[in-house]
C-alpha positions in Angstrom: 71.6 145.4 91.7 70.9 144.8 95.4 67.2 144.1 94.6 68.2 141.4 92.0 70.6 139.7 94.4 68.0 139.6 97.2 65.3 138.2 94.8 67.7 135.5 93.7 68.6 134.6 97.3 64.8 134.2 97.9 64.5 132.1 94.8 67.3 129.8 96.0 65.8 129.6 99.4 62.4 128.7 97.9 64.0 125.9 95.7 65.9 124.6 98.7 62.7 124.3 100.7 60.9 122.6 97.8 63.7 120.1 97.4 63.9 119.3 101.1 60.1 119.0 101.6 59.3 116.8 98.7 56.7 114.0 99.1 58.0 110.5 99.8 56.5 109.4 96.5 58.3 112.2 94.6 61.6 111.3 96.3 61.1 107.7 95.4 60.4 108.4 91.7 63.2 111.0 91.3 65.8 108.9 93.2 64.9 105.7 91.2 65.1 107.6 88.0 68.5 109.0 88.9 70.0 105.7 90.2 68.7 103.8 87.1 70.1 106.4 84.8 73.5 106.3 86.6 73.8 102.5 86.5 72.6 102.4 82.9 75.2 105.0 81.8 77.9 103.2 83.6 77.1 99.7 82.2 76.3 100.8 78.6 79.4 103.0 78.2 81.7 100.5 79.9 80.3 97.8 77.6 80.8 100.0 74.5 84.4 100.6 75.5 85.0 96.9 76.0 83.3 96.0 72.7 85.5 98.4 70.7 88.6 97.0 72.5 87.6 93.4 72.2 86.3 93.2 68.5 88.8 94.1 65.9 86.1 95.0 63.4 85.0 97.8 65.7 88.6 99.1 66.0 88.2 101.4 63.0 89.8 104.8 63.0 86.5 106.6 62.9 85.2 104.7 65.9 87.9 106.4 68.0 85.5 109.4 68.2 82.7 107.1 69.4 85.1 105.6 72.0 86.2 109.0 73.2 82.5 110.1 73.7 81.8 106.9 75.5 84.8 107.6 77.9 83.4 111.1 78.5 79.9 109.7 79.3 81.5 107.0 81.5 83.4 109.7 83.5 80.1 111.7 83.8 78.4 108.6 85.3 81.4 108.1 87.6 82.2 111.6 88.8 79.0 113.6 88.4 75.9 111.5 88.7 76.6 109.9 92.1 76.3 113.3 93.7 73.0 113.8 91.9 71.7 110.6 93.4 72.9 111.6 96.8 71.1 114.9 96.7 67.9 113.2 95.4 68.0 110.8 98.4 68.7 113.3 101.1 66.9 116.4 99.7 70.0 118.6 100.2 73.7 118.8 99.5 75.3 116.5 102.2 78.9 116.4 100.8 81.7 118.8 101.5 82.5 122.2 99.9 85.4 120.5 98.1 83.0 117.9 96.7 80.8 120.6 95.3 83.8 122.2 93.5 84.9 118.8 92.3 81.5 118.1 90.8 81.1 121.5 89.3 84.5 121.3 87.7 83.9 118.0 86.1 80.4 119.0 85.0 81.9 121.8 83.0 85.0 119.9 81.7 83.0 116.9 80.5 80.3 119.0 78.8 82.9 121.1 77.1 84.9 118.0 76.0 81.8 116.5 74.3 80.9 119.8 72.7 84.4 120.2 71.3 84.5 116.6 70.1 81.5 117.1 67.8 83.2 119.5 65.4 86.1 117.0 65.1 83.6 114.3 64.1 81.8 116.6 61.7 85.0 117.8 60.0 86.1 114.1 59.7 82.9 113.2 57.9 83.1 116.4 55.8 86.6 115.7 54.5 85.7 112.0 53.9 82.6 112.9 51.8 83.8 116.1 50.0 87.6 115.5 49.9 88.2 111.7 49.9 91.7 112.0 48.3 93.2 113.8 51.3 91.1 112.0 53.9 93.5 109.0 54.3 96.5 111.4 54.7 94.9 113.6 57.4 92.7 111.3 59.4 95.1 108.6 60.6 95.0 107.2 64.1 97.9 109.4 65.3 96.4 112.7 64.2 92.9 111.8 65.5 94.4 111.0 68.9 96.3 114.3 68.9 93.2 116.3 68.1 91.2 114.6 70.8 94.0 115.3 73.2 94.0 119.0 72.3 90.3 119.5 72.8 90.4 117.5 76.1 93.2 119.7 77.3 91.2 122.8 76.3 88.2 121.5 78.2 90.3 120.7 81.3 91.8 124.2 81.4 88.5 126.0 80.6 87.2 126.4 84.3 90.7 127.3 85.7 90.5 131.0 85.0 87.1 131.1 86.7 88.5 129.3 89.8 91.8 131.1 89.9 90.0 134.5 90.0 88.5 133.3 93.4 85.1 132.3 92.1 83.3 129.1 93.3 80.7 126.8 91.9 77.5 126.9 93.8 74.9 124.3 94.6 71.7 124.7 92.5 68.8 123.2 94.5 66.7 123.0 91.4 69.1 121.2 89.2 70.5 119.3 92.2 74.1 119.8 91.1 76.9 122.3 91.6 77.4 124.6 88.7 78.0 128.2 87.7 75.9 130.7 89.7 73.7 133.4 88.2 76.3 136.0 89.0 79.0 134.0 87.2 76.8 133.4 84.2 76.2 137.1 83.7 79.9 138.0 83.5 81.7 138.9 80.3 83.9 135.7 80.5 80.7 133.6 80.4 79.9 135.0 76.9 83.4 133.9 75.7 82.7 130.4 77.1 79.3 130.1 75.5 80.6 131.3 72.1 83.7 129.1 72.0 82.4 126.0 73.6 78.8 125.9 72.4 77.9 128.3 69.6 81.0 127.9 67.5 80.9 124.0 67.7 77.2 124.1 66.7 78.0 126.3 63.7 80.8 124.1 62.5 78.6 120.9 62.9 75.7 122.6 61.1 77.8 123.8 58.2 79.6 120.4 57.7 76.5 118.3 57.9 74.5 120.5 55.5 77.3 120.2 52.9 77.5 116.4 53.6 73.7 116.1 53.2 73.7 117.8 49.9 76.5 115.7 48.5 75.2 112.4 49.8 71.7 113.1 48.5 73.0 114.0 45.1 75.2 110.9 45.1 72.2 108.6 46.1 70.0 110.2 43.4 72.5 109.7 40.6 73.0 106.1 41.8 69.3 105.4 41.5 69.2 107.0 38.1 72.3 105.1 37.0 73.9 108.1 35.5 77.5 107.7 34.2 78.5 111.2 35.2 78.1 110.3 38.8 81.9 109.9 38.8 82.2 113.7 38.9 80.6 113.7 42.4 83.3 113.7 45.2 81.3 111.2 47.3 81.3 108.5 44.6 83.8 106.5 46.5 81.7 106.4 49.6 81.0 102.9 50.9 77.9 101.9 52.7 79.9 101.7 55.9 81.0 105.3 55.4 77.4 106.5 54.9 76.2 104.6 58.0 79.1 105.9 60.1 78.2 109.5 58.9 74.6 109.0 59.9 75.6 107.4 63.2 77.8 110.3 64.3 75.2 112.8 63.2 72.5 111.0 65.2 74.8 111.1 68.3 75.4 114.8 67.9 71.8 115.5 67.3 70.7 113.5 70.3 73.2 115.4 72.5 72.0 118.8 71.6 68.3 117.7 71.9 69.1 116.5 75.4 70.9 119.7 76.3 68.4 122.1 74.8 66.2 122.4 77.9 69.2 123.3 80.0 70.3 125.9 77.4 66.8 127.5 77.4 66.5 127.4 81.2 69.9 128.9 81.7 69.2 131.7 79.2 65.9 132.6 80.9 67.5 132.7 84.4 70.5 134.7 83.1 68.3 137.2 81.4 66.3 137.8 84.5 69.1 137.5 87.0 67.3 135.0 89.2 65.9 131.4 89.2 62.4 132.0 88.0 61.2 128.5 87.0 59.6 125.6 89.1 61.9 123.0 90.7 60.5 120.3 88.4 61.6 122.3 85.3 65.2 122.3 86.6 65.1 118.6 87.5 63.7 117.9 84.0 66.6 119.8 82.4 69.2 118.0 84.5 67.7 114.6 83.8 67.7 115.2 80.1 71.3 116.1 80.3 71.9 112.8 82.0 70.0 111.0 79.2 72.6 112.3 76.7 75.1 109.9 78.5 73.2 106.9 77.4 72.3 108.1 73.9 75.7 107.2 72.4 75.5 103.4 73.2 71.9 103.1 72.1 72.4 104.9 68.8 75.7 103.1 68.0 74.0 99.8 68.9 71.0 100.5 66.7 73.1 101.5 63.6 76.1 99.3 63.9 75.5 95.6 63.3 78.9 94.5 64.7 78.1 96.2 68.0 74.7 94.6 68.1 76.4 91.2 67.6 78.6 91.9 70.6 75.5 92.8 72.7 73.8 89.5 71.7 76.9 87.6 72.7 76.9 89.3 76.1 73.2 88.6 76.7 73.5 85.0 75.6 76.6 84.6 77.8 74.7 86.1 80.8 71.7 83.9 80.1 73.8 80.8 79.7 75.7 81.5 82.9 72.4 82.0 84.8 71.1 78.7 83.3 74.2 76.8 84.4 74.0 78.3 87.9 70.3 77.3 88.1 71.1 73.8 87.0 73.9 73.5 89.5 71.6 74.6 92.3 68.9 72.2 91.3 71.3 69.3 91.2 
């Protein structure tokens, strides 16, 4: 046990030295990437929230999930990413101990919120496709907001037992954020967190979307063949918008887990060995990929939703027209 702790301390020291002694070109590239990602996440998610609020055609009940995920990503860009940019600039943690606990807490809370939100969206689509008759009764605005409130509360409370037992989040010089330490990750409580907040949501999402895929594929096949008995398929009342929304939510969920997979793998490797064994670049890569998940939602929603694309075009045309007018005023 003592040997593992000392080895991990040496690994942390090594990563700390690597972070502090980076070449200026490396600092410039990593800092630019972090700042651009932070600003992009702020702007895109803020615009997505504004578009849903401003356009009545986007204020559909199902889009509440998209809006909730956008708010989660917006909070990530506001409460978590600025510290990452600061570490990249200075090559070390320059904020206070409280700031480290603050960032670690919100890293955990926002990650758990998103991961608990995905089963809600999957169950929503599952009931819409397989049980359309009860869908309109269950998934009204009131109940959707209550369910989002419940999972958000669970996520907010998740780190509290960890903190109340006297544990602290530690700065990870490879990932450049404050998070659970190796010792914390090897505790029994960590297994419960992984099962409840990661594995179980993934199982629910996988089951729901496999069932949805089978029904939608069967429905599409019978439509192409123009078979009269297609009325026996539960999804026969699905509209094109419903199918597009189902695909959109699945794409958002899939992109999230793709972006988080490197972190899952790295964490599993380090936890199994009881020390940080990978190069600093691997940790930074994992952290940056997690950050990319914060901009996946607006990009996917914009690509698959024509109404949101129209709002984007209006904003771009407005910005272009404003710049043109300012240029004309200056010339005159």
